[in-house]
N, C-alpha and C positions, 0 to 999 in steps of 0.2 A: 806175431802171426804178422802180417802187414796188410793194410787194406786189400790185398789181391791172392791172399791166399799163399803167402810164403812164408817160411819161418824167417828167424834174422838170417839163418846162416846161410838162403840160400839168397834171399834177399840184400844182400854183402857178397855176389858173385860177380864176375865182367857184366859190365852191359855192350848192345849192340846198335851199330851206327851204321846206316844204309843210305845212300840215295833214291828218294822216288819221285813219282810228280801228281799233283795235286789235279784230281779230277773231279772235284765236287768241294763245294764249302757249304756250312749254313751259319748264315748269318745274324740268328736268333739263338743256337744254341753253341755259336763260336765253336766248332768242329771244322775237320777236312778229312776227306776221304783218298788215299794215297794209292796210287800204285808203284811197288818196290819196281826197281830198276837192277839188273843182272844181278840179282840174288834166287830168282826164281820163288822167293815169297807170294806167297796170298796179298788180294787186296785186302786193304787197310780200312777200316772205317770209322767215324766219331773219334776221330783222333782231337784232342785238345791241341793248340798252336801256343808256343813258348812264349812268351813278351819279355818286353826288360821289367815291367814291375804292372801287377794286379793287384789292388787293395780287395778286402774279402766284400765290402760293397758292390764291386766290379768298376770303382775308379781305376786311374792309371790311361797305362800306353793300350790301343786294343787294336788291332789289326789281323785282316783274311787276307791270303793269296787269293790272287787271282788262279782260274784254271788253267793248267797246262806251266804253272812252277815248277819250278825245279827245286827241290828242298831236301832236309836232311830229318830221317826218322831216329829215334832213340827208343832200342828196348830194351828198358831196366828188367835185371832182375829181379827185382821184388814184383814183377810183373804190370808194371806202370809203362804205356807207351804215348809218344809228343813228338812233335813237329817242333824240330831244335830250332828250326829257320830257315830261310830261303838262300840260294844260292844264285848268283849273275849267271848264263851261260856264258861258254868261251867264247870269246870275240877278240881275237888277233887282231893288233892296231899296230902298223908300218910293219909287219914280217912278224911280229914280237909275240907269244901270249898272253893274253890281258882277258878281264871278264868287266869291260864296263859294260856290256851288255843296253848299250845307247844311253849312258848316264853320262853330261855334260862332267868334262872335269872340273875339279874343286880344291882349295886350298887343303892344307896339313889341317886337321882342327876343326874343318865346318860339318855344321849337320844341318842335310838337307833332306828333306821329304817331298817326295814329289807321287804323281799319279800318271796313269797313261793319257789321259785328256791335259795332260800340262797344267794343269793347277800344284801348286807348291809352298812350300814353308821350310826357309833357309836364317838358318840361325849363324854368322858366321864371324869368322875372325873378325878380330877390330871393331867388334861392337854393333854391327849392322843387322838389323832383322826387317827382312823382306818377306811379304806374303804376297798371295796373288793368287788372281782366278785363270790371267791370262797377260800376256804383254800391254792389254788395255783396259785392264781393271787389275791393279794390283797398289800396295802401300809400301814403304818405306822408311824404316828409322833408322837415321845417322845419327851417330854420339857426337860428330863436330857441330859445332853450332845449335846442338840438340834441335836437328832439323827432320820434320813428318811433310815426304813428300808422298803425293797420289797422284799416280798415271790414272785414269778414266778416260771411257767413251763419253759415258752418259754417269750421271750422279744423283744420288738422291740420300739426304738427311733429316730423318724422321726424328722428332722429341716432341714430349709432353709440351714444351716450349714454340712451337711452330716446324719449321720443313725449312729444305733448301734442296731444291732441283735443278740439277743444269742437264739439258735436254736436247738434242736435234731432232732433225724432220726426219723422216723417211728419205732412206738413200736412193734416189731412182733408180730404175733398171737401164738393160740396155738400149731402150729407146727414149730415154731421159737424158740429162746433164746429171752425170758423176759429181763434178764442181757444183752442185748449185744445191747445198745442202746448208739451212739453216737452223742459227743456238739459239739457244735460248734459256735464261737466267734468271730462277724466282725465290723472293723470298717471303716467306708467310709470318708473319709473328702474331704471338699471342697477346694482348695486356696482362691476362692472368694465366697460370698455366693449368688451372685446374676448369677454365673455360674447354666448351667439347662446341665446337662450330657443325654443324650438320655438314654435310653434301651438298656444294653448290653455294653456301654462303661467304662471306669474304673473313678473312681475318681480320687483325685490330689494324695492323699497315702490313700492304704487300708490294715489292718494288719486282719489278720484272725489265731487264734484260738483253739484247740480242737485236735479232729478229722479230717484232711484235708485229707478224703477220698472221693470217687467219691459220696456216697449214703449222705454224709454231706453237699457236696460241691454243690448237684443238687439239695439238698433243699433251699441251701443258694443264688443258682443262681451266683457262686465266682466261679466256675471252675477252674480259670486263678490260683489260690492257689492251685495246685495240685501240692504234689514235684515234683520236676526233670520233670516239664511236656513243660519245654520250649522249643520252635524248635530249633536244629542245636546242642545240647550236646551231649556227649558222655557219658554215665555211666564206671567210672571209680571203680567201685564197689560198690555201695553204699549198705548201711547194712538191709537197709528199703525201702521199696513203697511208704507208704505213711508220710507225715510232722505232725508236733503239732503247729509250727509257720509260719509264711509266711508276709512278708513284702513286699508290693510292692507301687513301684511310676509313675505314669503316665506319660507318654508325654503328653506335653500341649495340643493340640486336642485331648486326652483321647483314643486313638485309641490302644493303645502301653504301655507296661511298660518298659520304661529306669532301671529302677533298683529294683533287687528282690532280696531278702534276706530270705530261708527258713531252718529249721529245725527237722529233723526226732526225732523221739522218741530213737532209737537207739542210737543218737548223731553226725549221717550225716549234713554235714553243705553245704550247695548251695549258694554264692554269685556270681551274674551275675550284675556288671553295666554296661550303654554305653558309660560316660563321663571318666574323668578322676579319679582316686583314689588314692588321696593326704595323706600320712600318716607321725608322726612325731610321735616318744619316747625321752625319757630322756635316757632310759636306755629297752632294750629291750631281752627277751629269750624266745629261741623257741627250742621247744621236739619234734621229730621226732620219735617215735617207731618201726614204720613197714618201708616204704618206700613213697617217694616223685618222682613228677612228675610234670615239667613245661616244658609248647609247650610254645614257642616265632614264631615269627613271622618269616614266609620264611620256616619255617620247622624246624626251630631248638629249642633244646630239652635240657633240665638240666635233669637227672637221679638219685635219687638215693636205690639200692636196701634193701631188709629187712635185708643183709648182709652186708650194710655199703660202697658197690661197688659204688664208683663217676662215672659217665657218662656224658660229654659236647660232645652237638655233633652239629654243625655246619647248616646252613641253606642247603638244599639238601642231607646233611650226606655227604660231602666234607671235611669233618675235623673231627676229634672229640679228646677230651681228655679221658680217661680212668684212674682210679686208682682204682684198685683194693682193697678188703678188706684184701688182705695181706699184701698193701703197694707196691705193683708194680705198675708202671706206664708205661703207653703207650698214645705214642702222633702221630695219624694220620693224614698226610693231606701233599696236593702236593706242598706246600712249607712252611716253617717257618720261621718266623722273630725274633729275641730277641734284645729288647733294652735295652742296658747296660750302664750307664751314658753316654746318646747322639751318643754313636755307637751301631752299627744293627749288628747283624751276620742272614745271611743271608742265608736260608739252602735249596738247593732247587733238583729236581732230575738231575742237569749238576754237582754241586759241593757245595765248601762253599766260601760265599764272608766276609767278614767285611769291613762295608761300616762306616766312618769318619762321625762327625756330620754335616760337607756340603755334603754328601750324593758319596762322590769319595774314591773310593776303596781304602781302608788303606790296606786289604788283601786280595789276589785276589786264591783261591784255586781250582778254575774250571777246572775242568778234571782232577781232583785228583783221583787216585788210588794207593791202597794199596794189594799188593801182598803178600800171608802167602803162602809159596812152600810148609810149612810145619815145623812139628817139631822141633826145633830145628835149623831150616835155619833165614835167617837176615831179615828182615822184608824191601821191596822193594817201595819205592816210588818215584810215577813219575808226575809231574804234571807241568803246562805250566810255565814259569817265576818263579817259586819257587825258581830252583837254583840262577838267578841275585837277587832277592831279597837276598838272605842268602847272594852272595859274594860283594854285593855291598852296603850294607846298614851301615852308620858311627856310628861308638861307641864315644859318646862324649869322649872329653878330662878329663882325672882321673888326680888330683893333684900327684905328685910325677912322672906320668907314662908316659908322655908327651902326643903329640899333638893327637886330635884325629886320628882314623885309620879305613880301610874299609877291611873288609877279601878279598874281592877279590884283591887289593891292594899287601896286604901281603900276597897271594899266587899263583899270577902274574908268567906264565911262570913257575911254580913250577912244581913237579909232583902230588902234593896236591891236585891240580887246575885239572889237568887230571883225577887223579881217580874220584875227587868230581864229573866228568860233567860223567864218567861212572858210577856212581854208581846210579845217578841222573836223566838216561835217560828212 
C-alpha cells in the first residue's frame, strides 16, 4: 500500500496534470492553495511545491509562488498531489507567440533569479556573477582580471576590526537644491579586534574624507571631525570653515583624540599632537609667502610679517629682537650678554662689563658716562677705575724696544698724568 492507501497496481496508473491558479500560500508550512482552470475540479488546498532540490533538513532551493501565478498541478495515481512548477502567461512579442512574462532577454545558459521588486541573482555564462537589490545597490564578480565591482549609493562595511561607511547628506526636497548633496567617507579602525568601544567613544584610528560639515558628520555620527573644532584653539585666519580630510588617533581609553590632522578645501592645514613630534630630513626647503607666527611656552613668540619683518619676543615680553624689512635692527632687554670666544660682554642699565672665561671682570665700564657738550666740542668720558686701568696696564717687551713698561711709570709725576686725571674726572 502507498502512503495514500493505494495498492501498487493502482499507484502505477496514469497521472493527471492540469493548469491552475495560485490563490493562497503558506510560508510556514510551504504549501499553496490552487484553483484548477478549465477542468471543473474543485479548489485544492495544502499542496506542496516541487523544487529542484530539498534535503531532509530543509536545505536546498526553496520558493513559494505569488498569488495569481499560473501553475501546473500533478495528481499522481498513488493519491499524491503537488504543484509541479509555474508558467509565465502568454506574452506575444512583435506579433509572435511568447512567454516572456516581462522577463528581460538573456543568453542561453544564463541562470537568473529575480523578484518583482527588482532584486536579482544572475549567474551568467562567461563566469560573471551579478548580485543586486537595485541598480544602485549591487555587486559584480568578473573573472577577467579577477575584478569585484561594487555599485552603491551608501555603503557600510562592519567588522570586529572596525568599520567603513560611505554616506551622503539627505537629498533635499522640491524647495531645496537637489544638486547640493554632501558626501562623507569614514574609516574607524581598532587596535585590537577584541576591543569593544562603547557608543560615542573613539576608535583607535579614524579617517574622514569628503564634505566634513555639520550635516554630513551628523549623519555619520562623527562630529569630532568638524574642521577646527578642537577645544582651546585660536583661529589664526583660516580661509574655510569646513574640512575635507580629517585623521584622528584616540587615547588608549578612547575618550579623546591625541593626534589630529585636518585639511580644508581651500588648503588650510590643522595639526595637533599631544605627544612629541620628531622630524628628520636630509634636506629641507620651506617657503612662507605671507606671514608666520610661532607661540612658545611662557608667552615667547616668533613672528614674521608679510613685509618680511622678523620679531623674536621672550617670555612675558621682557626682551625682543626686531629686524625690520629695511634691515634696521633693534634689541630690547633689561640686560644683554654677548659671548665671544669665551669672553662675555655684559650690557646692563648700569654700564658695560667684559668678563673673562673664568667669570672675572676683564674690563669694567660700570658707571661710564659719555658727555657730548655740543657740536665740535671734545667728548668727555668718566668711569670709575678706567684711569687706573689705562695707566697701569703693562706692554709686553718688544724686540729692539727694551723691557715692558706701564703707561703709569712712564708719565709718573709728569704734567701728562695731571692733565689726564683732570680730563677723565
